[in-house]
C-alpha positions in Angstrom: -58.1 -14.3 -171.7 -60.7 -12.5 -173.9 -64.3 -13.4 -173.8 -67.0 -12.7 -176.4 -70.0 -10.9 -174.8 -73.1 -13.1 -174.6 -76.5 -12.2 -175.9 -78.4 -12.2 -172.6 -81.7 -13.1 -174.3 -80.2 -16.0 -176.3 -78.2 -17.5 -173.4 -81.0 -17.2 -170.8 -84.0 -18.7 -172.6 -85.9 -18.9 -169.3 -85.5 -15.2 -168.5 -88.5 -13.4 -167.1 -89.5 -10.3 -165.3 -88.1 -11.4 -162.0 -84.5 -10.5 -163.1 -82.7 -7.3 -162.2 -80.1 -5.7 -164.4 -77.2 -6.1 -161.9 -77.8 -9.9 -161.7 -78.0 -10.2 -165.4 -74.7 -8.3 -165.9 -72.8 -10.3 -163.2 -74.1 -13.6 -164.4 -73.3 -12.8 -168.0 -69.7 -12.1 -166.9 -69.7 -15.4 -165.1 -70.9 -17.2 -168.2 -68.3 -15.6 -170.3 -65.6 -17.1 -168.1 -67.3 -20.5 -167.7 -67.8 -20.9 -171.4 -64.1 -20.8 -171.9 -63.5 -23.4 -169.1 -66.1 -25.9 -170.2 -66.8 -27.9 -173.3 -69.8 -26.7 -175.3 -72.1 -29.6 -174.3 -71.4 -29.1 -170.6 -72.0 -25.3 -170.9 -75.3 -25.8 -172.8 -76.6 -28.5 -170.6 -75.8 -27.1 -167.1 -75.4 -23.3 -167.4 -77.4 -22.0 -170.3 -80.8 -22.9 -168.6 -79.9 -20.9 -165.5 -81.6 -17.6 -164.9 -80.1 -14.7 -162.9 -82.7 -13.3 -160.5 -81.2 -10.8 -158.1 -78.0 -9.1 -156.9 -77.9 -7.6 -153.4 -74.8 -6.7 -151.4 -72.5 -9.0 -153.4 -75.0 -11.8 -153.1 -76.1 -13.2 -156.5 -79.3 -15.3 -156.7 -79.7 -17.6 -159.7 -82.7 -19.9 -160.6 -82.1 -23.5 -161.6 -84.8 -25.7 -163.1 -84.8 -28.5 -160.6 -83.3 -30.0 -157.4 -81.2 -32.3 -159.7 -79.7 -29.3 -161.4 -78.7 -27.8 -158.0 -77.2 -31.1 -156.8 -75.3 -31.8 -160.0 -73.8 -28.3 -160.2 -72.8 -28.3 -156.6 -71.1 -31.7 -156.9 -69.4 -31.1 -160.2 -68.9 -27.3 -160.7 -69.0 -25.6 -157.3 -65.3 -25.0 -157.2 -65.3 -23.3 -160.6 -68.3 -21.3 -159.7 -66.8 -20.1 -156.4 -63.6 -19.0 -158.2 -65.4 -17.1 -160.9 -67.6 -15.3 -158.3 -64.5 -14.4 -156.3 -62.9 -13.0 -159.4 -66.0 -10.9 -160.3 -67.6 -10.0 -157.0 -64.6 -10.1 -154.7 -63.8 -12.3 -151.7 -67.2 -11.4 -150.1 -69.2 -12.7 -153.1 -71.9 -15.2 -152.2 -74.2 -17.3 -154.3 -77.9 -18.2 -153.7 -79.9 -20.8 -155.6 -83.6 -20.5 -156.2 -84.9 -24.0 -157.1 -88.1 -24.5 -159.0 -89.5 -27.4 -157.0 -93.0 -27.3 -158.6 -93.1 -25.9 -162.1 -96.9 -26.1 -162.3 -97.1 -23.6 -159.4 -93.9 -21.8 -160.2 -93.1 -21.3 -156.6 -89.3 -21.7 -156.1 -87.5 -22.7 -152.9 -84.3 -20.7 -152.2 -81.2 -22.6 -151.0 -77.9 -21.0 -150.1 -74.7 -22.3 -151.5 -72.8 -23.7 -148.5 -69.5 -22.0 -147.7 -67.0 -23.2 -145.2 -64.4 -20.7 -144.1 -61.0 -21.5 -142.6 -62.4 -20.6 -139.2 -65.2 -23.2 -139.5 -62.7 -25.8 -140.7 -60.6 -25.1 -137.6 -63.7 -25.4 -135.5 -64.2 -28.9 -136.8 -60.6 -29.7 -136.0 -61.3 -28.9 -132.4 -62.8 -32.3 -132.1 -59.3 -33.5 -131.1 -59.5 -31.2 -128.1 -62.7 -32.9 -127.1 -60.6 -35.9 -126.4 -58.4 -33.9 -124.1 -55.5 -33.7 -126.6 -53.8 -30.4 -127.4 -52.9 -29.9 -131.1 -50.6 -27.2 -132.4 -52.3 -24.6 -134.6 -49.7 -24.9 -137.4 -50.5 -28.6 -137.7 -54.2 -27.8 -137.8 -53.6 -25.2 -140.5 -51.6 -27.7 -142.6 -54.1 -30.4 -142.3 -57.3 -28.3 -141.9 -58.8 -29.8 -145.1 -58.4 -33.3 -143.7 -60.2 -32.3 -140.5 -63.2 -31.5 -142.5 -65.3 -34.7 -142.6 -65.5 -34.7 -146.4 -69.0 -36.3 -146.1 -71.5 -35.6 -148.8 -74.7 -34.4 -147.0 -77.0 -36.0 -149.5 -75.6 -39.5 -148.6 -78.0 -40.5 -145.9 -80.0 -43.6 -144.9 -83.2 -41.7 -145.9 -82.0 -41.6 -149.5 -80.6 -45.1 -149.5 -82.9 -47.8 -150.9 -82.9 -51.1 -149.0 -83.4 -54.3 -150.9 -82.4 -58.0 -150.9 -79.2 -56.9 -152.7 -77.9 -54.9 -149.7 -80.0 -56.0 -146.7 -77.1 -57.2 -144.5 -74.9 -54.2 -145.3 -77.7 -51.8 -144.6 -78.7 -53.4 -141.3 -75.0 -53.5 -140.1 -74.5 -49.9 -141.2 -77.6 -48.7 -139.3 -76.4 -50.5 -136.2 -72.9 -49.0 -136.4 -74.3 -45.5 -136.9 -76.3 -45.8 -133.7 -73.4 -47.1 -131.6 -70.1 -46.4 -133.3 -67.1 -48.3 -131.9 -69.1 -50.2 -129.4 -70.4 -53.2 -131.3 -68.8 -56.3 -132.7 -69.0 -54.7 -136.2 -65.6 -53.0 -135.9 -64.2 -52.8 -138.5 -67.3 -52.8 -140.7 -66.3 -53.8 -144.3 -68.7 -53.1 -147.2 -67.7 -54.7 -150.5 -69.2 -55.0 -153.9 -68.8 -53.9 -157.5 -68.6 -50.4 -159.0 -71.6 -48.1 -158.6 -73.6 -50.3 -156.2 -73.8 -47.7 -153.3 -70.8 -48.5 -151.1 -69.8 -44.9 -150.8 -73.4 -43.8 -150.1 -73.8 -46.4 -147.4 -70.5 -45.7 -145.6 -71.0 -42.0 -145.7 -74.6 -42.4 -144.4 -73.0 -43.8 -141.2 -70.8 -40.8 -140.8 -73.6 -38.3 -141.5 -75.9 -40.0 -139.0 -73.1 -39.9 -136.3 -72.5 -36.2 -136.9 -76.2 -35.2 -137.1 -77.0 -37.0 -133.9 -74.0 -35.3 -132.1 -72.4 -38.6 -131.2 -69.1 -37.1 -132.5 -67.9 -34.4 -134.9 -64.6 -36.3 -135.4 -65.8 -38.2 -138.4 -63.5 -38.5 -141.5 -64.2 -39.9 -144.9 -61.1 -40.4 -147.1 -60.4 -42.4 -150.3 -57.5 -44.8 -150.2 -55.8 -42.9 -153.0 -55.9 -39.6 -151.1 -54.7 -41.3 -147.9 -51.7 -42.8 -149.8 -50.9 -39.5 -151.6 -51.1 -37.5 -148.3 -48.9 -40.1 -146.6 -46.2 -39.8 -149.3 -46.3 -36.0 -149.1 -46.0 -36.1 -145.3 -42.9 -38.3 -145.6 -41.3 -35.9 -148.2 -42.1 -32.8 -146.1 -41.0 -34.3 -142.8 -44.5 -34.2 -141.3 -45.2 -37.9 -140.8 -45.6 -37.4 -137.0 -48.3 -34.8 -137.5 -50.0 -37.0 -140.2 -50.1 -40.0 -137.8 -51.3 -37.9 -134.9 -54.1 -36.5 -136.9 -55.5 -39.9 -138.0 -55.2 -41.4 -134.5 -57.5 -38.7 -133.1 -60.5 -39.5 -135.4 -63.5 -41.1 -133.8 -65.0 -42.6 -136.9 -62.6 -43.3 -139.8 -64.1 -44.2 -143.2 -61.7 -45.4 -145.9 -63.0 -46.0 -149.4 -61.7 -48.6 -151.9 -59.0 -50.2 -149.7 -58.0 -52.5 -152.6 -55.8 -49.7 -153.8 -53.5 -50.2 -150.8 -52.3 -53.4 -152.5 -48.5 -53.3 -153.0 -48.0 -50.1 -151.0 -45.9 -51.5 -148.2 -45.1 -48.3 -146.3 -48.7 -47.1 -146.5 -50.0 -50.4 -145.2 -47.6 -50.2 -142.3 -49.0 -46.8 -141.4 -52.6 -48.1 -141.7 -51.7 -51.0 -139.5 -50.5 -48.7 -136.6 -53.5 -46.3 -137.1 -55.9 -49.2 -137.1 -54.4 -50.6 -133.8 -54.6 -47.3 -132.1 -58.2 -46.6 -133.1 -59.5 -50.1 -132.5 -57.9 -50.3 -129.0 -59.6 -46.9 -128.2 -63.0 -48.2 -129.3 -63.1 -45.9 -132.3 -65.1 -47.0 -135.3 -63.4 -48.1 -138.5 -65.4 -48.5 -141.7 -63.9 -49.8 -144.9 -65.1 -50.4 -148.5 -63.7 -52.6 -151.2 -64.6 -53.9 -154.6 -64.1 -57.5 -153.5 -63.9 -59.6 -150.4 -60.9 -58.9 -148.2 -59.4 -62.3 -148.6 -59.3 -61.8 -152.4 -57.2 -58.7 -152.4 -53.7 -59.6 -153.4 -50.8 -57.5 -152.2 -52.2 -56.7 -148.7 -50.1 -57.9 -145.7 -51.5 -60.9 -143.8 -51.5 -59.0 -140.5 -53.6 -56.2 -142.1 -56.0 -58.8 -143.7 -56.4 -60.4 -140.3 -57.4 -57.1 -138.6 -59.8 -56.1 -141.4 -61.5 -59.4 -140.7 -62.0 -58.8 -137.0 -65.4 -57.3 -137.5 -68.1 -57.9 -140.1 -67.8 -58.0 -143.9 -71.1 -57.4 -145.8 -71.5 -57.5 -149.5 -73.7 -55.5 -151.9 -75.1 -57.2 -155.0 -76.5 -55.5 -158.2 -80.1 -54.5 -157.4 -82.9 -56.7 -158.5 -85.7 -55.4 -160.7 -88.0 -54.3 -157.8 -85.1 -52.5 -156.1 -84.1 -50.7 -159.3 -87.7 -49.5 -159.7 -87.7 -48.3 -156.0 -84.4 -46.4 -156.6 -85.8 -44.7 -159.7 -89.0 -43.7 -157.8 -87.0 -42.4 -154.9 -84.8 -40.2 -157.1 -87.9 -38.9 -158.8 -89.5 -38.1 -155.5 -86.4 -36.1 -154.5 -86.6 -34.1 -157.8 -90.3 -33.4 -157.4 -91.1 -35.0 -160.8 -92.8 -38.2 -162.1 -92.1 -40.5 -165.0 -94.7 -42.6 -166.9 -94.8 -46.2 -165.7 -93.4 -47.6 -168.9 -90.4 -45.2 -168.7 -89.6 -46.5 -165.2 -90.0 -50.1 -166.5 -87.7 -49.4 -169.4 -84.9 -48.0 -167.3 -85.3 -50.7 -164.6 -85.3 -53.4 -167.2 -82.3 -52.3 -169.2 -79.9 -50.8 -166.6 -79.2 -53.8 -164.4 -75.7 -53.7 -163.0 -75.1 -50.3 -161.5 -77.0 -47.8 -159.3 -74.8 -45.0 -160.6 -75.9 -45.7 -164.2 -79.6 -45.5 -163.1 -78.9 -42.1 -161.5 -77.1 -41.0 -164.6 -80.1 -41.9 -166.8 -82.4 -39.9 -164.6 -80.1 -36.9 -164.5 -79.8 -37.0 -168.3 -83.5 -37.2 -168.8 -84.2 -34.3 -166.4 -81.5 -32.2 -168.1 -82.9 -32.9 -171.6 -86.4 -32.2 -170.3 -85.3 -28.9 -168.8 -83.7 -27.9 -172.1 -86.3 -29.1 -174.6 -89.4 -28.9 -172.4 -90.7 -32.2 -173.9 -92.8 -34.7 -172.1 -90.6 -37.6 -170.8 -92.4 -40.4 -172.5 -91.0 -43.8 -173.7 -89.9 -42.4 -177.1 -88.2 -39.4 -175.6 -86.5 -41.7 -173.1 -85.2 -44.0 -175.7 -83.9 -41.2 -177.9 -82.2 -39.4 -175.0 -80.6 -42.5 -173.5 -79.6 -44.2 -176.7 -75.9 -43.7 -175.8 -76.4 -45.3 -172.4 -79.0 -47.9 -173.2 -78.6 -49.7 -176.5 -81.9 -51.4 -177.2 -82.3 -54.4 -179.4 -83.6 -54.1 -182.9 -87.3 -54.8 -183.6 -86.4 -58.4 -184.6 -87.0 -60.3 -181.4 -84.0 -62.5 -180.5 -83.3 -65.3 -178.1 -80.8 -63.0 -176.5 -83.5 -60.5 -175.7 -85.6 -63.2 -174.0 -82.6 -64.5 -172.1 -81.9 -61.0 -170.8 -85.5 -60.5 -169.7 -85.6 -63.9 -167.9 -82.3 -63.2 -166.1 -83.4 -59.8 -165.0 -86.8 -61.0 -163.8 -85.6 -64.0 -161.8 -82.3 -62.4 -160.7 -80.1 -65.1 -162.2 -77.2 -65.1 -164.6 -76.9 -66.4 -168.2 -74.6 -69.1 -166.9 -77.3 -70.2 -164.4 -79.8 -70.3 -167.2 -77.7 -72.4 -169.5 -76.1 -74.5 -166.7 -77.3 -77.7 -165.0 -78.6 -76.3 -161.8 -82.0 -77.6 -160.7 -82.7 -74.9 -158.1 -86.3 -73.9 -158.3 -85.9 -70.3 -159.5 -83.3 -71.3 -162.1 -85.3 -74.3 -163.4 -88.4 -72.1 -163.6 -86.6 -69.4 -165.4 -85.1 -71.9 -167.9 -88.6 -73.4 -168.7 -90.1 -69.9 -169.0 -87.3 -69.0 -171.5 -88.0 -72.1 -173.6 -91.7 -71.4 -173.5 -91.4 -67.7 -174.5 -88.8 -68.5 -177.2 -91.2 -71.0 -178.9 -94.2 -68.6 -178.4 -92.6 -65.4 -179.6 -89.9 -66.3 -182.1 -89.6 -68.5 -185.3 -86.6 -70.3 -183.9 -86.6 -74.1 -184.2 -86.7 -76.4 -181.1 -83.1 -77.4 -181.9 -82.0 -73.7 -182.0 -83.7 -72.9 -178.8 -82.2 -76.0 -177.1 -78.7 -75.1 -178.3 -79.0 -71.5 -177.1 -80.1 -72.5 -173.6 -77.2 -74.8 -172.7 -77.0 -77.2 -175.6 -80.2 -79.1 -174.7 -82.0 -81.4 -177.1 -85.4 -80.7 -178.6 -87.3 -83.0 -176.2 -86.1 -80.9 -173.3 -87.5 -77.8 -174.9 -90.8 -79.5 -175.6 -91.0 -80.6 -171.9 -90.2 -77.1 -170.7 -92.8 -75.6 -173.1 -95.5 -78.0 -172.0 -94.8 -77.5 -168.3 -95.2 -73.7 -168.5 -98.2 -73.9 -170.9 -100.0 -76.3 -168.4 -99.2 -74.0 -165.4 -100.5 -71.0 -167.3 -103.9 -72.7 -167.8 -104.2 -73.7 -164.1 -102.3 -71.0 -162.1 -103.0 -67.3 -162.0 -99.5 -66.7 -160.6 -97.8 -68.5 -163.5 -100.0 -66.5 -166.0 -99.0 -63.3 -164.3 -95.3 -64.2 -164.6 -95.7 -64.8 -168.3 -97.7 -61.6 -168.9 -95.1 -59.5 -167.0 -92.2 -61.2 -168.9 -93.9 -60.5 -172.2 -94.4 -56.9 -171.2 -90.7 -56.5 -170.4 -89.6 -58.3 -173.6 -91.9 -56.0 -175.6 -90.2 -52.9 -174.0 -86.7 -54.3 -174.6 -87.4 -55.2 -178.2 -89.0 -51.9 -179.4 
């Protein structure tokens, strides 16, 4: 592979007098390799802004613009970085990050890239010996990666926002983390849609158990990895070692168990592992994208056991929780956003915590590259591929979206026949704002909100108008909704 040499000044726009020549030379060599492995956008976004600072005894120190940069690179590119450093610096090569936590003071905090050697992995595996069980060294070597907990250290209860959407799951998870295997919540099943924080919550339990030295035998594994490893164990004649390994874990976390559907042999193995762990008062934690009873293709005996403990669901976060998530992420990054930027993201990204995090990461990356203020215009321009805002022509759909977000109800609720207080109030607010803010006829408004006649629209409009005149609370609701609609319609 041939690489074109980089112009150090061009590819390190943040370079300064803190650099030394050795660091620049080594980092330039790293960039030459990484540029060929990554697409152009990835390279410019995540590696061009990095500044090499120092090279001492095969230890390279690089400066990244923020905590988010560090976390993103560690999560997505650490393997490639380690390989490149081994190729260039040798097996003893190490990497240090210097993170600018406060750009106004320009005082970076240095964090070392975590390395885990084979010896430390084998040390983790000695948890089986804590249970008085002797395990052969060749088995530990073959499965040493499995004996690592595979927990992401940033997934903790401190970084998990609690709201109405996840209150039961959060409380149950905290309880399990303080007394694993000893409560009625065994197994604990967390279920909900994609990107709502199931993985974060289940791993937070494991991290709490390990940090408080209740056990080091904590294992997080995806259902897909479990199934693949099981098939490999069968093909290689290692099924006994595979089974023995999983039965010696104190806290077993399996993610996305819906993918076990239809895998009969894998389910049989899970059944036996489950029985052994449960009988030994070991904690089992599972996650799924739907309630256990709705997963087709899972054996009845396994469904029955999964339902022995507690099942807790996670809903999409409401508006207040979304704002709290954004503020928490910003606090971790050491940055702040304008209030209308936070409102814009919280109003328009409604279904997925992961999408909220993606918006913040993209804004911080763009800010680091362009050095522009993160105002509303910059936010809309940067996130236009993620958030498609309505045109300036205010529509009934925009009002509907704002109402549903504000009252945490669905469009079907709004257009249906339910007379629950929050739904009826939202429906009347929608009719009031539609008449106030658009040129739509009463007939059009009535048809849009469930095929109602014009008299129903007039009644809803008059009800809200009278409440606004006499109730400060109602007026505040209307003012807040108008603000949100204004943000959504720009």
